[in-house]
N, C-alpha and C positions, 0 to 999 in steps of 0.2 A: 228322902231329902228328892228334892227337885232339881233337876237340870240346871245346870253352873250358869248365870242372864250371862249371856251374850250382848253387846253393845251393837243393834245396827251401823254400819260404816254403810256415811253416804257412797251415790257409782259415780266410779272418777267423769270426768268428762272428758273427753276424750279430742276436742275437736284441737286441732294445727293455736283457734284460736287461743282455749284455755293453758295449753301446754307449754308457749311460751311466755302468758301469766305467770305461768308457776314457775315455769324451770329456767330462769332466765342467765343462768351460765353453761346450760344447754345450746347454746341459743344459733346458728348456725349464720356464719358474715351473710351479708346482702351480697348476690352475684354482681358483681360490675359492670354499671354498665358500656358495654365496649365501645368507641370514640367512633363518631361517621369520619369512614375515611372519605366523605365529600364535600365533611365539611371547609366552611373558608375557600372551594372550588367551583363549584356552580352557578350558575349566572341566574339572574333575576326571573322571572319563568314569565316576565312582561321585559321589552324594549324600556329602559330607563329614557322618561321625560319632560323636558322642566320647559320645554314649549306647545301650549295645545297651534295645532295647525293654522288656527289663524294667527297667532304671533301671542296670544294673553298667557301671560305668566301663568304657571302650575305652583304647587305648593310646595315651598326650599326642602331643599332634603339638609343635612345636616354634613353626609357622608360624601357630598360633591359638592362645596361649594363654589357659589358661582363664578366666571372669571369677571372679571374685572372689567368695569365701562370701557377704563382703552384701550382694552385685550378685545373687546366685543366691535368695537369702530370698527379698528384696524382691522379683524375676522370681515369685513361686512365689506369693508375693503375689496382687499384681495376676491371676493366672491365675485365682486361684482367685474372688475377687473381679469377676471378668469374666466370669469359665461364669459367675456367679450371675444378674447383670446381663440375659447372654443368656436366660437363661433365662423372667429378666423381661421383659423387652422381646418376647419369644416369645409370653409368656399376656395382655400389653398389645392384644398381635393379634386372641386369640382374645375377649377384654372388648371389643373397638371399639373402645381408643382410639387404639391406628396404624392406621392405612394398613392399611400392609405393611412389614415387619422380614426382611432379613434376614439371616439368625442365621449366626456366623465358628464354632458349638461349633467344635469338633475342632481349631482354628485357632488357636490357644493361643499358643503359642509363637512365633508368625510378630507376632500382634495385637501383646505385651509389647515382644519381644525389641528391634522395630525400633525401638520408644520411649524403650526404654532406651539404644540404643544413638549415642541424637542425645541435644545438650544442647537445654537447655530454648529459648533462641534460633535454634537450628533449624526447617528447615521440615518441618510433613508435607503431603501432597497423598495424600488419602482416597479412593477407589472408595467406593461405596456397601455393602459389604457392614464395613466400619473404624471401628462404634460400637464398638466392642470398647476397640480403640488407641487413639480421642477420651477414651473410657474414663478410659484406663490413665494417658492423658499428663495426665492430672490435669480436664481440661472438667465443668462440669456436662450428669450424664446427662439432664437435662429437657431441657438445652438440643442436645446430640447428636438429644435424640428429634424432636425441634421439626419436621422432615426429615421425616421420618419420618410423623408424627401429620397435614403437611399447614400447619402453622399460620404457615411461612412461609418464605423461599427459605435459610434456616442461623437460627438458635438461639443463635449464638456472634461474638463478633466476631471475622474472624480472623489482623486486621493484632494484635490482641492479645495471641492464647492458638499464632500460626502455626503455622493448625491449616487450611491454604483447604477450602471446604466442601466437604460430602462427595459426588464425581463421579457424579450416572447416567451419562448420555453414558460409551459405551466409548474408557476410550488418552484422552479429550483431555487430562486431569489431566498425561499425559507431556511435553505438546508448552509448558504451564501450569508444570512445573517445571522445565525446564530453561530457560524463560526466565528463570522468580526469578532462580536460583542464578545466569546465567551474570552477571545485573543486579548478583548481593550482590558476586559475584566484580569485576568494570569497574570498583564503586568502591570497593575493596581491602578487601572481611569476610572473612572464612574461614568465609559458613555453609556449609550445608551440607542437600539437601534433596533426603527419600524423598517419591518418589512406591511409591502400591501399586496393581500390577496384575493382575488374575485372568489367569488361563492365555486367556480367550480375550477376551483384548483381547492379544493382541500378534498375534494375525491384523488389526490393525487399522493404516489405515495413521498413524493419529496414534503409535499409539508405534514406530513406523522415524520418523516423521520429528523424531520428539522427543532418538530415542536416538542420531540422525544428524546432528542440530545441538550437538546434547550432547560429541559429541565430539567434533566441528569446530571447536569455541570452546573448548573446555575446563573444560564447565561444572560443576562440585563436584557431582552430582546422585547420584544411590543410584537406580536402579528396582530395584524390590523386585516381581517374583511371586509371587506362592499360589497355583502349581500344584494344585488342589484338582479337577482328571484331568476335571473337567464346567463346560460352558459353556453352563452353565442341565442344557441335553436332548444335548446333541454330545460328547459325548465326546474323549479329545486323541486320537487316534487319526484323526477325524477330520479336523481343526486341522490339525495341524503331518506332515512328512516327517520334522521334523530330532530327531538323536538326544533331543532334553533343546530348550529354553528356556532355555535358557543361553546355548546356542550360537550364538544370533541373534544376541549380542556382539558375535563377531570383523566378520562383515560392514564391521564399523561400527572396528573397531577399538578398539570397546571390553573391553575386560576383562572375566569375567564365573567365576561358582563356582556350583555345586546344591551343594544343604544335603540334609537330611532337614531338609522342617521340622515332624517332632514331637515335637525332638531342645533341648528348647529352648535346653543350653550349646552343640552346634553353628549354630542357627539366632545365636545371641545373639554368638558369637567368629566367623563372615562378615560380622556386619554392622559388629557395630565394625574387624573390617580391609575392610570395602570404602568406611565415613565414613572412619574416619583416609586410604584413600589417594584422597577425592574432597576432602578438606579439606586436604588438602599438596598440591592444586594439581598431581593427576595426572590430574585429571577425570572424566567419567561411569567406574559400575562396577554392574554390572547380578548381579544374583543372583536367582535361580530355587531357590523354598523347593520340596519335594515334601510337595503334606500331604491332607487329604483333607477337607471340609464331612460331617460326621455329620449336619447338616439337608437339610431339600428345599432349594432357590433361594433364595424366601421359601415365608411362611406359602401364597400358591395355587400355589403349586405341587404340585407331586405327580411326586418323587423314585424310586416304589416302581415305575414306570413305564417307568423308563428305567435303571434302577438293581437288579444281582444283590442279595435280604439280604443273601448270602453272603456277600459286597465289604465292605460297610456292616461287616458281624461282624471279618472281620479286618481294619477295620484300629483297631476296639474296643479290641484287641489292645494296641495304639500311641495308643494316651491321653498326649497330652505333658506332661499334669494327676499323670497319676497315675507317670512316668516320670519327673520332677522332684522328686518326693516321696518317690519312691522311694532320689532317687542321695543328697536333700539327709539326711536320715533314714540313710543305708549310712555316711552322712561324719557322721555325731553334729549336724550343721545340726539340725535337725525333728526335736519330738520325740510326742505325744498334745498331750502340754497347747500349743505352739505352732500345732502343725494345728487343733488343735481351735479357737482365740481367732481363728485366718487366717476359720473356719466362721461363727466367730458375728459375726465382723466383718463379712462375705456377707453374711449373714439382714440385718443392722440397713443394709447400701445398701438390697439391694433393695425392704424391709418402706420406707426412704425414700421411692426411690424411687416404688412404688403408691401410695401416702401421694401424693403429690404430682400422678402425671400420673394424677389418681382427680378432682380439683380439674380443672373446667373453664377453659378458658382465657379469657380477654376475648379477641378477635379484631378490628381497623381493618381491612374491608373496600379502605381505600384504601391500609396500610400494600404492600399487591401490587404498588403501581405507586412503590414504594420504591427505590434501590436498585438502579433495574435499568439506568442512566445517572448518573455521573454531574452530568452537565446535559441534564437532560428536553427528550427530541425532540414540538417541537408536535405531532404522534398521537397522545404517551405526555398532554400536560399535556392531550388532547382527552377521550379513551380518559377520563384523571383524573374529570374536570369530565363525561361525561355519567353513570360512576358518581357520585359525589359527587352531584350530581342526581337518582336511582330512589335513595339511600338519604333527601335529603331527603324525596321527594313518598311514600315508603313511609313513613313516619316519621309525615306527616301524616296519610294513609288509615290509621293506627293509634289515630294520637290524636283 
């Protein structure tokens, strides 16, 4: 008898695909995809732009609805008046009426757009360069310039106009804005604080501390960086290696965006979204505007020592005022008569400022000690009495 018949068994394919097909019950669950920790935080790779430099509209965006025509006309008016104010204030420094003035010419879209994105009961935390923003907010220009003339710590009542004193130390207003915004939220109010920041201030510790505190406690504050490319004479390339300053928000869990700061429509649209985000209880928002100051850092600075004239001229072609005017004319929202009327208003505004600033202010030297502390310290009282005695002695000597 021969050997038993042995049936040949086909070789088993051992590829992973065959195993998965043959043994569905032993299939391992797919490894879950880890969530992207930067989702919703990173800015777009290019600044948001809704108008071309010549004022031609770009394709609309569903996520950034264009502000109403009436708001844009008002923005144009305030930008024109603001530019004329800025020129007049610069002239006042040359006449000795101001000790110093930091011009914001070229940054009109940022200065006015930030104000228009807020409600009257929101708070503004300005730097020393925001004089135009403060006048656009409706503060008396003479009161705005009181600090720069050296007449007082602050010419206006911050609690009345919901505007903090103009801040000269870099970035300290970032912490103040976070604290006030958190306090308002804690008390159940939907107030938003907006802090203006220069590009150089993002290198300061207070900027990072304010951003971190606001993120942790979901303070309704918008940090608005006007990146005008220079921290006095230090170019941006010597300040940061980040792709843009807007990327600094991701490390703190703060959503961020970058925008063409010379595009008035885009600036207002992006800031309006940021303010709405903060007001809805979602915490802080960081916006970086790419812009340029056409004048020197202040009247005491010689910008020609560190800026190429060709660079300045290239930015002159991106003028935000001309850009918005061209756009509104193209839409039929502005004509020659309307433009002339706004220009005339700006001239009247400058003339009134000039006349009132030419009046010699009456200043009480003892007011130097006011508003330093809610309750004066013993040292402050002693110093005030020393000054009072010296003034009395001078008065007696003069008599």
